[in-house]
Backbone bond lengths (Angstrom), bond angles and torsions (degrees), N, CA, C in turn:
res aa  C-N    CA-C-N  psi(-1)  N-CA   C-N-CA  omega(-1)  CA-C   N-CA-C  phi
1 X - - - 1.520 - - 1.490 109.04 -
2 X 1.304 113.39 152.18 1.426 119.18 -175.93 1.533 104.43 -150.18
3 X 1.376 122.29 140.22 1.389 128.56 177.50 1.439 116.22 -142.16
4 X 1.370 117.83 136.28 1.533 122.81 179.48 1.433 109.48 -108.45
5 X 1.259 119.80 146.40 1.382 122.85 171.52 1.531 113.07 -145.27
6 X 1.318 120.59 139.13 1.462 121.21 177.09 1.502 103.49 -84.67
7 X 1.222 116.59 116.48 1.459 121.18 -176.61 1.573 111.60 -98.70
8 X 1.237 118.73 -30.36 1.397 117.90 172.89 1.711 99.55 -136.62
9 X 1.371 118.81 173.62 1.436 119.21 -177.57 1.503 107.88 -66.46
10 X 1.343 116.77 127.01 1.447 123.14 -179.30 1.453 118.80 72.92
11 X 1.434 114.79 6.11 1.508 121.33 -172.83 1.473 103.82 -120.59
12 X 1.430 119.41 120.76 1.370 124.62 -179.27 1.557 113.28 -113.17
13 X 1.310 122.20 132.80 1.405 128.12 168.49 1.437 115.37 -99.30
14 X 1.228 116.90 127.21 1.547 119.48 177.40 1.641 107.11 -118.35
15 X 1.250 111.74 132.56 1.527 127.16 179.10 1.444 107.83 -121.29
16 X 1.313 125.51 134.38 1.426 127.74 174.29 1.570 109.55 -144.65
17 X 1.282 112.53 149.74 1.561 114.91 174.24 1.551 102.19 -145.11
18 X 1.426 111.63 152.05 1.372 123.53 -176.46 1.516 109.58 -143.60
19 X 1.271 126.49 131.87 1.367 122.60 174.68 1.617 101.47 -119.18
20 X 1.397 116.72 130.71 1.364 129.30 -169.70 1.563 103.27 -121.57
21 X 1.419 117.42 133.36 1.415 120.47 170.95 1.528 106.27 -142.41
22 X 1.356 112.89 109.24 1.498 119.54 174.87 1.448 113.63 -108.09
23 X 1.361 114.25 133.50 1.411 120.17 -177.55 1.516 103.91 -108.82
24 X 1.315 126.43 120.07 1.462 128.28 175.42 1.361 110.43 -111.08
25 X 1.445 121.21 129.83 1.314 128.01 -174.20 1.533 108.15 -129.10
26 X 1.401 115.64 137.72 1.451 113.09 175.78 1.680 104.39 -136.46
27 X 1.293 109.27 129.56 1.542 114.60 -176.54 1.583 102.29 -143.97
28 X 1.359 117.24 104.34 1.342 120.66 172.91 1.515 120.35 -172.69
29 X 1.264 119.59 -166.82 1.454 122.57 173.39 1.452 109.75 -130.71
30 X 1.299 119.65 168.28 1.473 119.56 179.39 1.537 105.05 -122.70
31 X 1.431 114.52 147.32 1.391 120.38 177.93 1.535 115.17 -127.94
32 X 1.233 113.77 129.54 1.580 117.61 174.87 1.430 109.29 -99.96
33 X 1.315 116.57 129.62 1.539 119.03 175.65 1.423 106.74 -110.35
34 X 1.288 120.12 125.56 1.533 122.53 -172.93 1.678 99.83 -89.77
35 X 1.404 107.65 165.39 1.378 113.67 178.63 1.656 114.81 -59.46
36 X 1.360 114.12 -26.70 1.358 121.28 171.68 1.521 118.51 -64.50
37 X 1.344 113.30 -18.77 1.470 121.33 -171.92 1.639 113.16 98.11
38 X 1.224 116.39 -10.13 1.422 121.70 178.00 1.594 110.25 -66.00
39 X 1.334 114.61 137.70 1.538 116.98 -176.81 1.542 109.48 -114.70
40 X 1.320 116.86 145.74 1.435 124.55 177.08 1.552 104.80 -126.84
41 X 1.262 117.92 120.04 1.477 122.94 177.57 1.436 110.66 -105.90
42 X 1.412 118.99 132.52 1.368 121.45 178.57 1.547 107.93 -137.15
43 X 1.199 116.80 157.13 1.510 126.15 -171.75 1.462 110.41 123.63
44 X 1.349 130.04 -156.62 1.412 118.23 4.13 1.527 116.26 -74.94
45 X 1.391 120.75 162.58 1.415 129.43 -178.27 1.561 107.19 -115.38
46 X 1.352 118.29 117.54 1.468 117.27 -177.98 1.525 106.40 -132.63
47 X 1.306 117.30 139.37 1.422 118.43 173.33 1.490 110.03 -173.38
48 X 1.352 114.89 146.77 1.435 120.46 178.52 1.588 109.08 -146.02
49 X 1.399 112.52 126.26 1.452 114.47 -177.75 1.565 100.97 -136.77
50 X 1.383 114.12 154.61 1.457 124.37 171.67 1.447 108.10 -120.83
51 X 1.330 114.40 128.49 1.428 121.82 179.67 1.580 107.91 -113.50
52 X 1.254 124.44 125.08 1.427 132.09 -173.80 1.523 112.94 -127.72
53 X 1.415 114.53 147.45 1.489 109.32 -179.91 1.571 99.63 -168.30
54 X 1.493 107.81 142.38 1.465 117.28 169.56 1.506 112.37 -98.96
55 X 1.291 120.51 117.75 1.476 118.78 -178.36 1.491 107.75 -123.60
56 X 1.332 115.86 173.52 1.370 119.38 -175.37 1.567 119.19 -168.54
57 X 1.210 117.80 -175.72 1.461 126.75 -173.36 1.450 113.59 -145.18
58 X 1.346 113.96 130.83 1.474 121.24 168.03 1.564 113.03 -128.45
59 X 1.320 117.11 122.22 1.354 115.05 -179.23 1.565 110.97 -137.84
60 X 1.264 118.12 149.50 1.375 124.03 -178.03 1.564 109.23 -135.25
61 X 1.375 118.09 115.77 1.374 121.85 -178.67 1.527 112.96 -120.11
62 X 1.340 122.23 152.77 1.468 122.97 -178.12 1.562 100.70 -139.54
63 X 1.327 114.83 135.47 1.585 120.88 177.99 1.525 101.77 -101.46
64 X 1.326 114.72 100.09 1.526 121.77 175.74 1.540 104.55 -61.62
65 X 1.300 123.29 -33.16 1.404 123.52 178.85 1.525 103.73 -158.33
66 X 1.359 117.12 -179.73 1.345 120.30 179.81 1.475 113.99 -68.08
67 X 1.316 121.37 -15.31 1.448 132.77 173.04 1.365 123.94 -105.98
68 X 1.387 117.71 -1.49 1.465 121.86 175.72 1.477 115.06 -141.08
69 X 1.322 114.52 126.26 1.439 119.37 176.97 1.569 109.75 -132.43
70 X 1.284 111.08 138.07 1.411 123.51 -178.95 1.506 113.15 -110.67
71 X 1.297 126.45 150.39 1.402 123.08 179.27 1.449 113.01 -158.86
72 X 1.454 114.08 157.39 1.495 122.03 170.53 1.483 107.49 -129.65
73 X 1.333 117.69 143.30 1.406 118.58 178.75 1.484 115.27 -146.34
74 X 1.238 119.68 157.25 1.468 135.13 -179.97 1.497 110.60 -125.61
75 X 1.343 124.94 116.31 1.459 124.60 171.91 1.549 111.86 -128.03
76 X 1.258 110.89 133.08 1.385 115.08 173.66 1.499 110.49 -106.87
77 X 1.259 116.07 126.27 1.575 126.74 -167.01 1.587 108.37 -115.46
78 X 1.300 116.43 159.79 1.414 119.85 -175.28 1.638 104.19 -152.57
79 X 1.247 111.84 131.96 1.488 120.22 176.57 1.586 108.70 -123.18
80 X 1.198 116.86 119.42 1.489 120.75 -170.12 1.534 116.14 -65.50
81 X 1.340 118.04 149.10 1.383 120.56 171.95 1.474 112.63 -61.61
82 X 1.313 111.28 163.79 1.538 117.21 -173.94 1.608 111.50 -152.52
83 X 1.226 113.04 143.20 1.580 113.76 174.03 1.586 104.32 -79.73
84 X 1.291 110.61 146.43 1.388 124.02 173.18 1.500 114.20 -87.19
85 X 1.245 125.15 83.26 1.444 120.58 -178.70 1.592 108.37 -76.57
86 X 1.370 120.80 -19.82 1.464 120.55 175.23 1.464 106.67 -70.70
87 X 1.278 126.34 -20.03 1.450 133.46 176.70 1.512 115.11 -72.93
88 X 1.306 114.46 -11.84 1.508 121.13 176.17 1.479 109.55 -83.75
89 X 1.224 117.81 109.73 1.538 125.59 -177.33 1.432 112.65 -125.03
90 X 1.397 119.51 173.90 1.410 118.84 -179.40 1.599 109.33 -63.18
91 X 1.368 105.25 135.70 1.495 114.41 -176.72 1.481 113.80 84.80
92 X 1.298 124.08 0.19 1.469 122.58 170.17 1.429 112.00 -62.23
93 X 1.336 118.55 121.20 1.504 121.96 -179.83 1.435 112.40 -91.74
94 X 1.286 120.19 -37.61 1.414 125.29 -172.09 1.505 113.18 -134.09
95 X 1.350 120.71 145.98 1.385 126.88 178.51 1.483 111.31 -68.02
96 X 1.385 115.06 124.26 1.593 116.95 176.26 1.440 111.79 -64.61
97 X 1.266 120.64 158.68 1.414 127.08 176.45 1.551 103.10 -64.47
98 X 1.332 116.36 149.96 1.484 122.42 178.73 1.516 112.58 -66.12
99 X 1.258 123.07 152.35 1.348 124.16 175.20 1.664 107.98 -67.41
100 X 1.290 117.08 138.56 1.439 124.67 -174.55 1.531 107.02 -69.21
101 X 1.291 114.04 151.28 1.503 123.37 177.49 1.543 107.13 -59.47
102 X 1.284 112.39 148.24 1.482 120.95 173.60 1.396 112.88 -97.58
103 X 1.287 122.09 132.94 1.563 122.70 178.35 1.483 104.86 -123.13
104 X 1.368 113.85 141.92 1.495 123.64 -178.00 1.599 108.96 -133.02
105 X 1.344 116.36 129.44 1.356 124.76 165.40 1.448 108.27 -105.58
106 X 1.496 117.17 115.51 1.415 122.25 -173.41 1.553 107.32 -116.82
107 X 1.358 111.68 125.12 1.502 116.37 176.66 1.589 106.00 -121.57
108 X 1.417 108.47 135.52 1.457 118.41 -174.24 1.505 109.82 -133.21
109 X 1.390 112.22 157.04 1.453 116.89 172.43 1.440 104.76 -156.16
110 X 1.390 115.36 138.71 1.500 115.49 -176.21 1.460 113.48 -177.43
111 X 1.382 118.02 -173.30 1.348 117.42 179.82 1.598 111.74 -147.78
112 X 1.245 122.56 151.22 1.461 128.93 179.79 1.454 105.99 -122.89
113 X 1.409 114.05 138.82 1.479 117.77 -178.91 1.537 110.14 -147.75
114 X 1.324 116.15 149.25 1.322 124.36 173.77 1.571 109.24 -132.27
115 X 1.353 118.27 116.34 1.342 120.02 -167.20 1.591 110.54 -122.85
116 X 1.251 115.08 170.09 1.554 123.47 -176.71 1.432 115.47 39.32
117 X 1.363 114.59 63.16 1.409 123.88 170.71 1.579 108.85 64.74
118 X 1.489 114.79 38.49 1.484 121.93 178.64 1.573 114.36 65.59
119 X 1.324 111.95 21.63 1.488 115.48 177.12 1.550 110.88 -94.12
120 X 1.349 114.29 -8.65 1.565 114.10 175.55 1.532 100.27 -139.97
121 X 1.290 109.10 137.97 1.489 124.57 176.03 1.567 107.74 -124.49
122 X 1.252 114.14 121.65 1.520 124.93 178.78 1.512 115.73 -129.14
123 X 1.362 114.06 112.49 1.523 119.68 -168.60 1.679 104.96 -123.04
124 X 1.202 115.58 133.21 1.520 115.51 176.25 1.571 105.07 -132.55
125 X 1.351 121.96 142.16 1.462 124.89 172.05 1.413 109.46 -143.55
126 X 1.400 122.45 134.83 1.400 130.50 171.39 1.596 106.27 -106.71
127 X 1.329 112.29 146.64 1.436 115.73 -172.53 1.586 111.32 -141.00
128 X 1.315 115.82 153.20 1.410 121.13 168.41 1.499 108.88 -139.42
129 X 1.222 119.24 115.08 1.564 130.66 178.02 1.438 110.99 -100.98
130 X 1.448 115.16 124.35 1.475 114.24 177.40 1.573 104.35 -122.12
131 X 1.405 112.62 112.53 1.439 115.02 -176.22 1.650 109.03 -101.02
132 X 1.404 110.21 151.31 1.355 116.11 173.09 1.561 103.60 -125.75
133 X 1.463 119.27 134.15 1.431 119.91 177.68 1.483 108.53 61.49
134 X 1.279 121.97 41.92 1.423 129.36 176.87 1.617 110.93 -50.36
135 X 1.165 123.85 129.04 1.476 125.81 176.51 1.469 108.36 -90.58
136 X 1.389 113.32 117.60 1.522 123.13 172.27 1.459 114.55 -119.04
137 X 1.263 114.87 159.39 1.422 120.33 177.80 1.483 105.00 -93.39
138 X 1.442 119.77 134.45 1.421 128.42 -174.33 1.550 104.89 -117.68
139 X 1.323 124.52 117.53 1.428 125.89 177.05 1.645 107.48 -77.02
140 X 1.247 112.92 127.91 1.480 119.62 -178.13 1.606 103.70 -127.87
141 X 1.378 115.23 162.86 1.495 113.72 173.04 1.488 109.61 -60.79
142 X 1.269 115.55 130.42 1.351 124.41 177.69 1.623 119.14 85.93
143 X 1.400 110.55 7.81 1.403 113.19 171.11 1.551 110.97 159.54
144 X 1.314 113.17 -152.37 1.550 128.48 -175.82 1.475 108.58 -137.47
145 X 1.348 112.76 128.18 1.410 121.05 174.34 1.429 112.41 -121.99
146 X 1.501 116.58 154.21 1.336 119.21 176.01 1.608 112.76 -92.29
147 X 1.412 113.81 137.79 1.327 110.82 -177.36 1.593 106.95 -140.39
148 X 1.252 117.30 174.28 1.429 117.77 176.87 1.666 109.28 -97.00
149 X 1.254 112.60 122.51 1.438 120.48 -176.47 1.585 112.25 -91.49
150 X 1.282 125.15 10.97 1.390 125.72 174.97 1.599 106.73 89.25
151 X 1.326 112.04 -139.29 1.431 120.94 -171.99 1.549 104.31 -109.43
152 X 1.434 113.31 144.22 1.418 119.03 -177.57 1.610 107.10 -145.29
153 X 1.419 113.52 155.22 1.394 112.57 169.16 1.576 104.12 -132.03
154 X 1.332 110.38 155.14 1.387 117.38 176.24 1.469 108.82 -140.43
155 X 1.411 120.15 129.54 1.447 121.15 -176.92 1.475 109.34 -133.34
156 X 1.183 117.66 153.77 1.557 117.23 -177.19 1.511 108.84 173.22
157 X 1.370 114.05 -177.61 1.395 125.36 179.21 1.514 112.99 -140.85
158 X 1.279 121.13 138.21 1.424 125.90 176.31 1.530 112.50 -119.02
159 X 1.318 116.02 141.05 1.348 121.79 171.26 1.497 117.77 -130.36
160 X 1.399 116.89 150.27 1.504 114.64 -175.19 1.516 101.85 -147.35
161 X 1.337 109.67 131.12 1.564 118.41 176.36 1.521 105.54 -127.95
162 X 1.316 107.23 130.91 1.538 120.23 177.82 1.584 111.64 -126.32
163 X 1.286 106.78 129.88 1.471 109.73 -177.25 1.623 108.00 -119.17
164 X 1.235 120.00 132.54 1.512 125.13 168.18 1.490 113.97 -119.77
165 X 1.417 108.41 79.83 1.516 110.26 -173.31 1.482 118.82 -64.19
166 X 1.421 112.09 -38.81 1.398 124.08 178.38 1.491 111.71 -130.94
167 X 1.355 115.84 168.65 1.530 120.07 -175.45 1.570 103.08 -64.49
168 X 1.335 115.37 146.17 1.533 126.12 173.67 1.513 108.49 63.79
169 X 1.312 122.21 23.22 1.461 119.74 176.25 1.508 105.57 -138.55
170 X 1.324 121.32 131.52 1.392 130.40 -177.59 1.476 108.23 -141.66
171 X 1.314 116.07 123.79 1.520 124.79 173.17 1.496 115.01 -112.40
172 X 1.338 118.48 132.73 1.332 118.64 -175.70 1.441 113.52 -136.71
173 X 1.253 121.71 146.45 1.520 130.63 -174.38 1.614 103.07 -140.46
174 X 1.370 116.59 134.86 1.436 110.04 170.18 1.627 100.72 -149.78
175 X 1.240 109.10 157.53 1.510 115.99 177.58 1.607 111.16 -151.84
176 X 1.240 110.22 168.50 1.403 119.52 -172.57 1.455 114.73 -157.59
177 X 1.292 115.70 143.87 1.495 126.59 170.43 1.496 113.19 -116.95
178 X 1.313 115.20 123.27 1.461 122.20 177.05 1.512 113.75 -119.10
179 X 1.313 119.47 145.93 1.381 122.88 173.53 1.522 107.88 -135.28
180 X 1.254 123.29 113.86 1.452 122.27 176.06 1.383 116.50 -119.42
181 X 1.336 118.40 153.95 1.527 120.39 -170.60 1.599 103.79 -153.25
182 X 1.262 117.51 135.04 1.405 127.53 167.89 1.460 106.21 -85.10
183 X 1.507 110.48 129.49 1.524 117.64 179.95 1.407 104.81 -95.61
184 X 1.312 124.40 -27.41 1.515 128.42 173.12 1.378 112.85 -115.34
């Protein structure tokens, strides 16, 4: 659910909420086929987990003019846990625990503008992302598996400039600066 309300002239508050419940189930066996054609079956592998989360959004924007809008926002995100079927290799005796869900608190501030009779658009956003149980790919002999990398933060700024000097011609340039760090 999401709702918007004008709380002051030209100032809008947005509130949103979402409940997610994902059930992941794995039931099967693995089979290795050798170059000779011989097969080796191992398993069975069985597991069932449910991952649930309540997430939401809060945003406040203000239209300083018809051509300039500033905003601040907070969003809470969730990425479900998952089983690592790529982690099932020759000799695997038991199913590994699923990767934990990833949680994200995202803070943003920025502005959007359209200038000179909409011939110039200039947008800038700064952000700070705070992850818990961030899901990362880990390269292992024989493949890649998904694992939890602990906590991480990413901060940065993005800018976009679009020019439309004449009809049917649009020029765009964008840039960003990102700085990420694992806390665990």
